[in-house]
C-alpha positions as CSV (number, residue, x, y, z in Angstrom):
1,M,-15.4,-26.6,52.3
2,F,-15.2,-23.0,51.7
3,T,-11.3,-22.6,52.0
4,S,-10.6,-25.9,50.3
5,K,-13.1,-24.8,47.5
6,K,-11.2,-21.7,47.3
7,S,-8.2,-23.4,47.0
8,K,-8.5,-25.7,44.3
9,M,-9.0,-22.2,42.5
10,N,-6.4,-20.4,43.0
11,E,-4.2,-23.8,42.1
12,S,-6.5,-23.6,39.0
13,L,-5.7,-20.0,38.2
14,N,-2.2,-20.2,39.0
15,I,-1.9,-23.8,36.8
16,N,-3.2,-21.7,33.8
17,V,-1.2,-18.6,34.3
18,E,2.2,-21.0,34.0
19,K,0.8,-22.8,31.2
20,L,0.1,-19.1,29.7
21,R,3.0,-18.2,30.0
22,D,4.7,-21.2,28.8
23,L,3.4,-20.2,25.9
24,Q,4.3,-17.1,25.5
25,R,7.7,-19.0,25.6
26,D,7.0,-20.9,23.3
27,M,5.8,-18.1,21.3
28,R,9.3,-16.0,21.9
29,K,11.6,-18.8,20.4
30,L,9.3,-19.5,17.3
31,R,9.7,-16.0,16.9
32,E,13.1,-15.8,17.4
33,M,13.2,-19.4,15.2
34,Y,11.3,-16.9,11.9
35,G,14.2,-14.5,12.4
36,K,17.0,-16.7,11.4
37,V,14.9,-18.4,8.4
38,R,16.5,-17.3,5.6
39,N,14.6,-19.6,3.1
40,Y,11.6,-16.3,1.5
41,N,8.5,-19.2,1.0
42,I,9.6,-21.2,5.2
43,A,10.0,-17.1,7.0
44,S,6.3,-16.5,5.8
45,N,4.7,-19.3,6.6
46,L,6.5,-18.9,9.8
47,K,5.7,-15.4,9.8
48,N,1.7,-16.5,9.3
49,V,2.2,-19.6,11.9
50,C,3.0,-16.5,13.8
51,I,0.0,-14.7,13.7
52,L,-1.8,-17.4,14.3
53,N,-0.4,-18.5,17.4
54,D,-0.7,-14.9,19.1
55,K,-4.5,-14.7,17.8
56,I,-4.7,-18.1,19.3
57,F,-2.8,-16.8,23.1
58,K,-5.2,-13.7,23.4
59,E,-8.4,-16.2,22.3
60,V,-6.9,-18.7,26.0
61,S,-6.3,-15.0,27.4
62,L,-9.0,-13.9,26.9
63,N,-11.0,-16.9,28.0
64,Q,-9.3,-19.2,29.8
65,D,-11.7,-22.4,29.3
66,K,-9.9,-22.7,26.3
67,L,-7.2,-23.7,27.6
68,E,-7.8,-27.5,27.7
69,K,-8.6,-27.2,24.3
70,V,-5.4,-26.6,22.9
71,S,-2.9,-28.1,25.9
72,T,-1.8,-30.6,23.2
73,F,-0.9,-27.6,20.8
74,M,0.7,-25.6,23.6
75,N,2.6,-29.0,25.2
76,Y,3.7,-31.3,21.8
77,Y,2.9,-28.9,18.8
78,I,4.6,-26.1,19.6
79,P,7.3,-26.7,21.1
80,T,8.3,-30.0,18.3
81,L,8.0,-27.4,15.6
82,I,11.0,-25.2,17.4
83,K,13.1,-28.5,17.7
84,I,12.2,-28.7,13.9
85,L,13.5,-24.7,12.9
86,Q,16.5,-25.4,15.1
87,Q,17.3,-29.0,13.3
88,Y,16.4,-26.9,10.4
89,V,18.3,-23.5,11.0
90,Y,21.3,-25.8,11.8
91,I,21.8,-28.1,9.1
92,K,21.2,-24.4,6.6
93,E,23.4,-22.7,8.9
94,N,26.2,-25.5,8.4
95,E,25.7,-26.1,5.1
96,M,25.7,-29.5,5.7
97,K,25.2,-31.7,1.9
98,D,24.4,-35.1,3.2
99,T,21.6,-37.3,1.4
100,L,19.8,-37.2,5.5
101,S,20.2,-33.2,5.9
102,E,19.5,-32.5,2.0
103,N,15.9,-35.1,3.1
104,T,15.2,-33.4,6.0
105,I,15.4,-29.9,5.1
106,V,12.8,-30.8,1.6
107,S,10.5,-32.5,4.9
108,I,10.5,-29.6,6.5
109,E,10.1,-26.9,3.9
110,K,7.1,-29.5,2.6
111,A,5.1,-29.5,6.3
112,I,6.0,-26.1,7.0
113,C,2.3,-25.1,4.7
114,D,0.8,-28.0,6.7
115,V,1.6,-26.7,9.8
116,E,0.0,-23.0,8.8
117,L,-3.1,-25.1,7.8
118,A,-2.7,-26.8,11.5
119,F,-2.4,-23.3,13.3
120,N,-5.9,-21.9,12.2
121,K,-7.5,-24.9,11.8
122,I,-6.5,-24.6,16.1
123,L,-7.9,-21.3,15.5
124,S,-10.8,-21.6,14.3
125,R,-11.7,-24.6,16.4
126,L,-11.5,-22.1,18.8
127,Y,-13.7,-19.7,17.1
128,K,-16.4,-22.1,16.4
129,D,-18.0,-22.4,19.6
130,D,-18.5,-19.1,20.4
131,N,-20.1,-18.6,17.2
132,Q,-22.0,-21.1,17.8
133,D,-23.7,-19.8,21.3
134,I,-23.6,-16.6,19.4
135,Y,-26.6,-17.8,16.6
136,A,-28.1,-19.8,18.6
137,E,-28.6,-16.5,21.2
138,L,-29.2,-14.6,17.7
139,K,-32.0,-17.6,16.4
140,V,-33.3,-17.0,20.6
141,L,-34.0,-13.7,20.0
142,L,-35.1,-13.7,17.1
143,S,-38.2,-15.8,17.8
144,E,-39.1,-14.1,20.7
145,L,-38.7,-11.3,18.6
146,G,-41.0,-12.9,15.7
147,S,-44.2,-13.9,19.3
148,I,-44.2,-10.3,20.1
149,E,-45.1,-9.0,16.9
150,E,-48.4,-11.2,16.9
């Protein structure tokens, strides 16, 4: 029984390590895309996305229980953003001027600001639980201190 439990814990740890490696790999790709974008506003938004992404990575590295909370973020949002940015860079580098390409560029440029906001919300959610826990502990502490004074 103990070996089985230990085996499951090791398996879970290995899965978490793999997820963190995948996130690091995708973060490198995102930084590469940031370096290729020539539009100042888009590059600025992407720089902020990279900073937020680093903070999210740090948070889930420190507390792997939070990995589940960001699984959709890691498995869908980041790879999709990378794919979209690759197409953006491809269109820009090849100076594609057809209507579909131009509409795609405009749509991506409008969406990048929203992406930055979404990454910010994800990070805020990760901090929220910790803040609620600290707030509850503070209330208990203050309550206890109040009862000592009486």
